[in-house]
Phi, psi and omega in degrees: 000163184294136179246130181300144166266183183299324181293314178302313184296320182295322179300313183293317180295322178292325176296322178299313180299319180298314182288329177300317179290322178297319179294318177302315182294322179293313181294335178274359180084010181275344175238135178280169176303312179298328179287324182281334185308303181294333181289316179289324179295325178296344180244023171076018186254120178251160168252111184262195187298318186242339186198168172297155173234128180252122180256122184255136184281134166243091185309124182043030172084001185274135177220131175276164179297323178297317178294320179298322178294325177292321176297321177297318178300316180296317178300323184283317188270332188238355182231207181253027173087015176205170178213178187224128175269135186258171179290350177267012179069014177267178175234140184238136173254123190266353187225027179287152172276142183304317183294341180271346187301316176303322178294320177299315180297325177294319177297318179299318181298333179296336181241027175061046174228161181200180177238019184292133176059030171268002176205175181088174183272072184214183177279118185277188181301123176287133185245163178202186179296130178294344178259019181304132179091342182232349186296137181294334182260016184282136174271314181215140176293117183278350188298318176301324179290323175297318180294321176299317178295320179299314181293323178292320189274334183290122181065019177298115188295331183284338187240026180281337181228071178285168175302329181200171179302156188219129186234137182234137175229146182234133178237134180240011185241173176294310176279139179268103178259010182248005179054044184298332184291344181244037175244159177302317169229128173244134182238125171255120175287126184225168173237138178275184184297335178274000181083010181276143181278139175203195184224137163273128188251120173254141180225147171091018174274162177163162181251227179073210186297328180233087183287131182217140172273135183297157181248142177286123175250349173208123182287324181215114176250117179304141188304325184293343182258013184305306186287324179293327179286320175298320174305315182296317179299312182294325180292322176295317178297315181298326184280318189252348182295147181289131174243357182270349184211109185295338179283349179237021188265345182291155182297333180300325179292320178295314180298318179294320182293318181280334195084145180304324182296314181291318177300316178300321178297319179294322178295314180299320179295318178294321183295329180303332182277343189232353193299331179249021182276194184295343178280357179293129182285147176249160178299325181296319180291318178297319179295323178301314181289317182298335180296341178279354186236038177285158181292145175290181184279076179293145169280161181263122178234148182286332183178208182296147179284124185294322180294321176300314180295322180293318179295327176295323180289329189263343186231110186298315182300317179293320180295320177301316179295317180296324179296321188259324190254352179252133189234150182300148181235146182285347179259125180304139177086000180239164177211159170257144184234131174265126174272115183286126172258028186235041171292153180301138177080009172245131180302126183306128179091351180280149179210140181275165178297321179295322177293322178297317176298320180294320177299318178300318178296317179298318180297318179293322185283324191240341194220042172056028172073024185230142178233147173243140172264134184262157173301334180271010176071033171242184177237151180233134164258114197271347190225066183260129172296137179302328180292345179262356189295320181296316178296318179298318179301316180297320179292318181295326177299319180292328184271350181089019183254003192257013177303120186275063187234015183296125181084000180258178190302323183276358174278063192279132166278130186210130174283166178296334174063202187293349176291337182226317193276132179285347179271345188290144173273338186204162177285144178253317188299315179296328178292318177301315181295318180298321179291318179299318180294325180293329183244046186272005177269113185296323178298319178295318178301314181294327177292321177298319177089194187293131182199127177263118176243118185239139184233130174238145179271354177198179184292349177293343169062038176297338176268006175055040183296332182299330185249015170283146171304321166238124179245142179233127181239125175285131180229154176266123181236094181056044177084357179253153180273120177233170187223126179263137183248136173236155181229151171090007177287160180202134181258006186280202185303322176253070186300143181221140174273130181295158179256140183291131181292318181161205180304153186283170186235152172290158184303317184291344179276342192299316178302319179293321177302312181294321176301318181292320177299313180296323179299317177299316179299311183295326179282343187249344189287156168265163187305328185268357188270142165264177185305311185296327178294315180296316179301315181295332181279315187262344177081185187284327193307312182298325179292314180299316181299314183292313186295313185280337173293325182280326188262002177273000000 
């Protein structure tokens, strides 16, 4: 992973000193709330329903074991002993005291971490595939490109006050595990017929109040022009984006208003002025960054470990875990493992300080000291020898990480909702728990098969409900909490926004609603179909008929 040089470290430490003085002045009454607002947002600090919330950046999801132990320390000493991983691959502390935040940032700086640009109208944390660098279907490792974007975007003076927040995702594999289609800019690393590396550029995706799938504005962008082209996109957005209405300020609204073709033309015209300027990447610079992402010291194996395969045949519990939580690796004899943070009755994405310390120990023992945070709010150990998988599984069972539900219905993406967020219309976590309890039979879960269920507590869509195969949105109905259901969403290579099933439901109805939706699928599917396949084949009508006939 990328290691700070002296210049990087000095920047982060100076930002801590700056915010320490800003916080002192605010607490002394020398700065008003409106004056302090942009200052705290630039440092990842929100004011939530009950306490401040500090969002810490995990660039493209990477965390070292040393960093994870520091996060555990912060949760233990400055919070309530736990933290929350978000869909942006960041980590959030929900209970810090405002006066302690400068000290927390100082602790983060000790391990090359910060909270810069995790909030505010700026370029947020760039995200990517949690299996980057090890995925069997990977064309190009996207992590060096993510790091280049991170260095370009952090403290970029021209883009510090955009019309609205801005999110970028990069995918380097055949399968899109980074949800690039619903980002302000989505980048697919591709190779042309000559074998040259470049990017397919999508612009104008996003969720929230107006969910839109991004449009391709350039099929192939040569790698050396990555930053100059991103500059052009951001400059067009900065110039024409709405600033008079925050609900219409995202780039997706601008792209839709202009049409993708016209927006692309404006970008190309802007790019003509800068494409060969100082922002043009050189091979030396790309190599400098890429040198931080070399492969670890893998052992040489001829193929799959025979003992691992034998244990899968003889032990059902281990085989279930291997089927769902163990993933192919491009190096023979190795695998990537997802640690599930979704056991029943635990808020999805939450982790205790003791578990964080344990994850750091697992990373050091089994996976070269590195952890990945996933878009689905789980954790990944990316470089496990197959011969260690059985032992790892046994340890994970004791720690609560071995629930074999990755990609299944109870692997729910869920925002903190009304339990924490002041913007939420309804609680999310209790709905997730009620659904998990309803589908707590692992055999039944495996029979249902792959299914993405996403829950958001409001239209800001932090739980990505729009692109869940089943999406749940909390809504306010005359002061009461109700839930709207959508079906057919997908965040993959061919991203789709789900369609609303119909009128919303009371909280106590939600487990039955999901049961009825699943019942229609199980009664209608063909042997080879997953939920999304069946939905695309039979459409909304059978689901609507069953659900509302039962709940009326």
